[in-house]
C-alpha positions in Angstrom: -25.8 46.8 28.5 -28.4 44.1 28.9 -31.6 44.4 31.0 -35.1 45.7 30.7 -34.8 47.1 27.2 -38.5 46.5 26.6 -39.3 49.6 28.7 -36.3 51.8 28.0 -37.9 53.8 25.3 -41.4 53.8 26.8 -42.7 57.3 27.3 -44.9 56.1 30.2 -41.8 55.1 32.1 -40.6 58.7 32.2 -43.9 59.6 33.8 -43.6 56.8 36.3 -40.1 57.9 37.3 -41.2 61.5 37.8 -44.1 60.3 40.0 -41.8 57.9 41.9 -39.3 60.6 42.6 -42.1 62.8 44.1 -42.6 60.2 47.0 -40.5 61.0 50.1 -39.3 57.4 50.2 -37.5 58.0 46.9 -36.2 61.5 47.8 -32.9 62.3 46.2 -32.5 65.3 48.5 -32.7 63.0 51.6 -30.1 60.7 50.0 -27.7 63.5 49.4 -28.2 64.7 53.0 -27.4 61.3 54.3 -24.3 61.0 52.2 -23.1 64.5 53.4 -20.7 64.8 50.4 -19.0 68.1 49.6 -19.5 68.3 45.8 -18.5 71.9 45.4 -15.9 72.2 42.7 -16.3 68.6 41.8 -16.7 67.0 38.4 -19.8 64.8 38.9 -21.4 62.1 36.7 -24.9 60.8 37.1 -24.6 57.5 35.2 -28.1 56.2 34.3 -29.6 59.6 35.1 -33.2 58.8 33.9 -35.2 62.0 33.8 -32.4 63.9 35.5 -33.8 64.3 39.0 -30.5 63.6 40.8 -28.3 65.6 38.4 -30.6 68.6 38.7 -30.7 68.4 42.5 -26.9 68.3 42.6 -26.6 71.3 40.3 -29.1 73.3 42.4 -27.2 72.6 45.7 -23.5 72.7 44.7 -21.1 74.6 42.5 -20.3 71.5 40.5 -19.8 70.5 36.9 -22.5 68.0 36.4 -23.1 65.5 33.6 -25.8 62.9 33.2 -26.1 60.0 30.8 -28.6 57.4 30.1 -29.1 54.6 27.5 -32.5 56.0 26.6 -32.8 58.9 24.2 -36.3 59.6 25.6 -35.0 59.9 29.2 -32.3 62.3 28.0 -34.8 64.5 26.2 -36.9 64.6 29.4 -33.8 65.4 31.5 -32.8 68.3 29.3 -36.1 70.0 29.9 -35.7 72.7 32.5 -31.9 72.2 32.8 -31.2 75.5 31.0 -28.1 73.9 29.4 -26.3 73.9 32.8 -26.0 70.1 32.8 -24.4 68.1 30.1 -27.0 65.4 29.4 -26.2 62.8 26.7 -27.1 59.3 25.5 -24.5 56.7 26.3 -24.0 53.0 27.0 -22.9 52.7 30.6 -20.5 49.9 29.7 -18.7 52.1 27.1 -18.6 55.8 28.3 -17.3 58.4 25.9 -14.5 59.6 28.2 -10.8 59.1 28.8 -9.7 57.6 32.1 -9.9 59.4 35.4 -12.3 62.2 34.4 -14.7 62.4 37.4 -14.4 63.1 41.1 -17.8 61.5 42.0 -20.0 59.1 40.0 -23.5 58.3 41.1 -25.3 55.1 39.9 -28.9 55.2 41.1 -31.5 52.6 40.5 -29.6 51.2 37.6 -27.8 48.0 38.5 -31.1 46.2 39.3 -32.0 46.5 35.6 -28.9 44.7 34.2 -27.5 41.2 34.1 -24.0 42.6 34.0 -23.7 45.1 36.9 -19.9 44.6 37.2 -19.4 45.7 33.6 -21.1 49.0 34.5 -19.1 49.3 37.7 -15.8 48.6 36.0 -16.5 51.2 33.4 -17.3 53.7 36.2 -14.0 52.9 37.8 -12.2 53.6 34.6 -13.5 57.1 34.3 -13.2 57.8 38.1 -10.1 59.6 39.4 -7.9 58.0 42.0 -9.4 59.0 45.4 -12.7 59.6 43.7 -16.0 58.3 45.1 -18.5 55.9 43.5 -22.0 56.2 45.0 -24.4 53.3 44.3 -28.1 53.6 45.3 -30.4 50.6 44.6 -33.4 48.8 46.0 -33.6 45.4 47.6 -36.7 43.3 47.8 -39.2 45.4 45.9 -42.0 43.1 44.7 -40.8 40.1 46.7 -41.3 41.6 50.2 -45.0 41.3 50.0 -46.5 39.1 52.7 -49.6 37.2 51.5 -51.3 33.8 51.9 -52.1 33.1 48.2 -50.5 29.8 47.0 -51.1 30.8 43.3 -49.4 34.2 43.8 -46.5 32.5 45.7 -45.9 30.2 42.7 -46.1 33.1 40.3 -43.6 35.2 42.3 -41.3 32.2 42.5 -41.3 31.9 38.7 -40.6 35.6 38.4 -37.8 35.4 41.0 -36.1 32.6 39.0 -36.6 34.1 35.5 -36.7 37.9 35.6 -33.9 39.4 33.6 -33.2 41.8 36.5 -31.9 41.4 40.0 -34.4 42.8 42.6 -32.1 41.8 45.4 -29.1 43.7 44.1 -28.9 46.0 47.2 -27.7 43.4 49.6 -25.0 42.3 47.1 -23.4 45.7 46.7 -20.8 45.6 49.6 -19.4 42.3 48.4 -19.5 43.4 44.7 -17.6 46.6 45.6 -14.9 44.5 47.2 -14.7 42.1 44.3 -14.0 44.9 41.8 -11.2 46.3 43.9 -12.8 49.3 45.5 -12.6 50.3 49.2 -16.0 50.4 50.9 -16.4 53.8 52.6 -20.1 53.9 53.7 -23.1 51.5 53.6 -26.5 52.7 54.6 -29.6 50.6 54.6 -32.7 52.7 54.6 -36.1 51.1 55.2 -38.7 52.4 52.7 -42.1 52.2 54.5 -45.3 53.1 52.7 -48.5 53.7 54.5 -51.7 55.9 54.2 -51.5 58.2 51.2 -47.9 57.1 50.4 -49.1 53.5 50.2 -51.8 54.6 47.7 -49.1 56.3 45.6 -46.8 53.2 45.8 -49.7 51.0 44.7 -50.2 53.2 41.7 -46.4 53.0 41.1 -46.5 49.2 41.3 -49.4 49.1 38.8 -47.3 51.2 36.4 -44.3 48.9 36.9 -46.3 45.9 36.1 -47.9 47.4 33.0 -44.6 48.6 31.7 -43.2 45.1 32.3 -46.2 43.3 30.9 -44.5 41.5 28.0 -41.7 40.0 30.1 -44.0 39.0 33.0 -46.3 37.3 30.5 -43.4 35.4 29.0 -42.6 34.0 32.5 -45.9 33.3 34.2 -48.2 33.0 31.1 -50.1 35.5 29.0 -53.5 34.3 30.2 -52.8 34.9 33.9 -51.1 38.3 33.8 -54.2 40.3 34.8 -55.1 37.9 37.6 -51.5 38.1 38.9 -51.5 41.9 38.9 -54.9 42.2 40.4 -54.1 39.6 43.1 -50.8 41.4 43.9 -52.4 44.8 44.2 -55.3 43.4 46.3 -52.7 41.9 48.7 -50.9 45.2 48.9 -54.2 46.9 49.9 -54.9 44.4 52.7 -51.8 45.6 54.6 -51.4 49.0 56.3 -47.7 48.9 55.3 -45.6 48.0 52.3 -41.8 48.0 52.5 -38.5 47.4 50.8 -35.0 48.4 51.6 -32.8 51.0 49.9 -29.0 50.5 49.9 -26.8 53.5 49.7 -23.1 52.5 49.2 -20.1 54.7 48.8 -16.7 53.3 47.6 -13.4 54.9 47.0 -11.0 54.3 44.1 -7.4 53.7 45.3 
């Protein structure tokens, strides 16, 4: 699994994920409510579980057997805290899951595909361990740092370099419906949820963006230049503060295995 390995074992990223999940725009409870899935009695996998927020929410709401895996040992250690052993959290490569075929009724992949250059490898492995008639739920962002409206020619050039060279796909959301079709699944639902940040939520998202940039400092420097990183980040955050609203879109896609 390729992607943002430079932050995968960063303890600060665990903190950022917890803070991010506390914002209403990233609410896993709202996502589950929108999906309206009956998970009672189901065998559920949270693939790329991070600090375990989604897996723990599912376990608290349904009588399900819940497992969560992540490529990061640090994330799994964080996820295990407070789970009381009720959820099977384990380290795993999402392109090579330690299961035989057709083991799960529902698989969630949340905020994962944007971080890899090979999303179809992860999806195909999920299909392998998903039972016929089972559901694959993919939740991912679209736009993120590139939806900022600004009038800085320098920032425009820097963002253009990042768009062309980042080892992640920050427009993965809009690609999910077609990707689902290409791997042979049947699209069941597709929700596009605007994520609008204003007032205190905007302040929190600005802090979140600063943490994103700091965790990604090495890769950003390699693309736009080491000497301009601080100016880039400061200009970006300054432009965020000029607007009363910041936004991106969240895609929530459900597919069924034939």
